[in-house]
N, C-alpha and C positions, 0 to 999 in steps of 0.2 A: 396700729402696730402692737402686737402682743409683746409684753416685756417679761424678762426673767431677772431674778436676783442673781448676782455673780458671787458665788460662794456665800460666806457669812458676812460679806461687806454690806455697806448701806447703798451700794450702787445698783440701780435698776437700769438694765440695758435692753436694747431691742433684741427680740428673739432671733433676728437676722443680723449677721455681721458681714461686712463687705471685706473680702480677702483681696489684697492688692498684688498678689503674686504676679499676675499677668499685666499689671498696669504699665509695664515698660513697652507694651505694644501700642500705647496711646501717646499722643502728644499732650502737652500740659493743658491745652484748651479743651480737648475732648475729655480728658480725665476730670477737669473741673466741672464740666457739664454733667458727667456721670455722677460725680459726688453730689452735686446739687439735686439730681434726679432721685437718687436713693434716699438722701436726707429728707427730701420733701415727703417721701413715703414712710418716714419714721425710723429709718436706719441711722443709728448713732454710734455704732461700734465698728472700728476698723481693725483688721488683723493683718500683720505683716511678719517678715523675718529678714534678718540682715543679709541673707544670701539670695533673696528673691531677685531674679534678674541680675545677679551678681552686684546687687546694690542699686541698680538703675530704677527698679520699681519704686523704691522709697524716695529716690530723687524726683521722679515724676509726681509721686503723691505730694511731696512737699511743695512743688511748684503749683500743683493743682489746688491745694488747700489755700494758697495765697490768692489765687485767681477766682476761687469759688465764692459763693455767698455764705459759706458755712464758717462759723467761728470755731477756733480751736477748742474753746471751753464748751462747745456744744457736742463735742465728740469724746468718746472713750477710745483711746488709741493704744493698741497693743502690738508688741513686736517680740521676736524670738531670737535667741542667739545660742552659740555653743557648737556650731558646725563649721569646720574649716573647709572652705570651698575647694573643690577639685576643678580647676579651670580647663583641664584637658577633656573632661567628660561633660562639662556644663556648657549649654548653648541656649540662646533665646530665653524662654521662660522655664526651661528644664534645667534644674540645678542639682548637683550631686556633691557629696562631701568626700573628702579623703580621710577624715578622722573627726572625732569630737574633742572638744576642749572646754572643760568646765573650770579651768584655773581662774583664780581671782583676776589676774591681769587681763586675760582674754575676755571675760565677761564684762568687765568695766570698759575695756576698749570697744567691745561690741556695742554697748549702750551709747557710748560717746559717738560712735559712727552713725548709729541710727538717728540720734537726735540731730546731728549735723545734716544728714541727708534729708530728713523730713522737715528741717527748719522749725523745730519745736523745742521747748525748754524741758519737757518731761514726758515720760510715758506713764499712762495709767496702769499698764500691766507689762511686765517683762517675763517671758516664759523660757525655760530651758528647752532647747529644740532637740528632742529625743534624748534618751539616757546615754550617759558616758560611763562605760564600765571602769574607767580609771578615775572616776570622780572622787575627790576628797571632800566630804560634806563640810568640813570646817572652812575650806577655801570658798565654797559656795556661800556659806554663811557670812564670811568676811566681805565678800563682794556685795551681797544683798544689803548688809548693814551700811556699807559705804555709799552705795547707790541711793538707798533710802534717805540716809542722813544728808546727802548732798541735794536732795529734792529732785533727783533725776528719774526715780521710779517710785510709784506709790504702792503698787501691789505686785505679787509674784505668783507664778504657777509653773506648770510643766507641760510637756506634750509627749504622747505615746509612751507613758510610763505605767507600769503595773503597781499594784498596791504595796508590794515590798519596797520598790524603788521610791515611792512617795514617802513611806514610813521612814526609810533610811535618811532621806533628806530632812523630813520634818523633825526628826529627833535632834538635828543640829542647828536648825535655823529658828530664829525667833518669829519671823513673819509666817502667817498662815498661808499655805499654798491653796489658792482659791480656784484654780482652773487646771483641767487636764484636757488637752486637745487630742482627740482620737478620730481615726477614720471610722465613720459609721453611716450606714444607709440601709435601705431594705435589701440591697444586694451585697452589703458588707456587714452582716449581722451575726458574726460568730459569737459576740458577747451575749446575744440573745439565745442563740441555738445551744450553746454549752449549758446555759442555765436551764433550758427546757429538757435537755437530754442528760441530766444528772443521773448517775448510777447506771448509765447505758454503756454498751461496748461498741457503739458505732462511732464513726468519725465525728459526727456533730457533737458528741459528748466531750470531745477533747477541749479542755479549757486552756486557751493560749494566753489569756489575759488576767488570770488570777481573780476572777469575779470583780472586775473593775467597775462595772455599773453599780453593783450593790455596795461596793466600798465607797464609791463617790457619793451615793445617797446617804450612807451612814455618816460620812465625814463632811457633808455639805460642800462638796467640790462640784463646780459646774463643768459638765462635759460639753466641749465645743466640737461639733461634728464637722469634720472636713471631708471633702470630695463626696458630697451627698448625692450626686448623680452619676458617680463613676462605679465601675466594677473592676476589681483588681486594683493594682497600683497605677499603672499607666496604660491599661488596655483600652480605655475609652469610656464613653457614656453609655448607659443602658436605656436612657430615654430615646424612643424612636429607633432603637437598635433591633433589626430583624432577628438577632440571636435570642431575643427575649420576648416572643410574641404574647405569651400569657400575661406577663407582667404589664406590658404596654396596653393590652386589651383592658385589663382591670384598672390601670391608671386612667385611661380614657373614659371608661364607664363611670368612675367616681368623679372625674373632672366634669363630665356632662351633668351628672346628678347634682353637683354642688357648685355649679357656675364657677369652675376653676380651670386649671390646666394640669397637664401631666406633671410638670415641674412643681406646681403648687401642691398637688396631692402627695408627691414624694417628700416635699418639705413637711407637710402636715403629718406624715407618718412618723417622722423623727420627733416632731414637737408633741405628738400625742403621748409619748412615753412619759411616765410620771417622774422620771429623773430630772425633768425640766431643763432639757438641753438647749443649747444655742446652736444655730446652723450657720456655717460659714459658706457664703456664696462667692465663688471666684470668677464668675463671668464678667467680662467687660462689655457685654451687650445689654443695653438698656432694656430692650424688650424682654430678653430672657430673665433679667433680674426682676422686672415687674411681674412676670408670670410666676416666678418662684415666691416672691414676696406675698402674692395672693394666698399662698398656703397658710399664712398666719391667721387668716380669717376662717379657715376650714376646721371643723371639729369632726373627726372620724369616730364612729362607734367602735366598740371593742371588736365586733365581728368584722367590720371593714378593715381595721388594722390587721387582724389575723388573715383576712382574705388576701391582702397585699403580700403579707409574709409568705403565704402558700404560693401565690402566683410567681414569686421570685425564686421558687424551687425549694423552699424550706418545708419542713414537715413537723408534725408532733409525734412523740414516741407513743 
């Protein structure tokens, strides 16, 4: 398993993280078996959030960890908080928020709930789950200080934040923000396209993210790519989707040439970027996970990386 350094910490983590958002769909025995399977293939990083499955996903994970052959100390466990769940719109593994809340009390309460559900004593990472426009950085700083002093959280980060939002937080907190979780894939590559189309008047040149990839590299923040096989937010998967014939043709061509799979090549495309990203896989299917994990052994050439980018419908100016 390829490893990546997480920010400027001394932690080396698997390039693949297991996201447990959908773990509520499994019973604890099946979840334990899944955990054993991916850990045997080198995956040692777990990603969650307090709202996943309205909390049930973390409960199933906690039960699975106890039943599995994996020790707590063999894992790097991360969760996120700061979204107030909207129960009217949330169902099954689809969760929606009614607002964000980065107050000190809520963040501490969020971590306490995560630890209880997961049946663990500490989180290796706690991330702010999307930016809150009403955030008071001093309150976040106070929450982080208390959580760290109590031994409940070791490291911190953010998700879906632009450089200015990161800077605003970092100016008030003592802990280095090590992680930024972003949607990124060959089909969700606006952060790449805007960089290629600098000084152009076309739509691809619109920078929605403030140069977040370049910022992350300059400030040694690890980008964690979520929804690596999805297009849009909830539209679905692009793998084996007839809407994307050219992309799937190229994925299969490279999979055949490199003894891999389409999922593996799509994973390799993300890992080929010099930002040294980490890929979050959210499948609860062992076979699909194994296919994707194979991507860590694939090295794409520069031209192969660009060919996939073109096959996804992107272009060069």
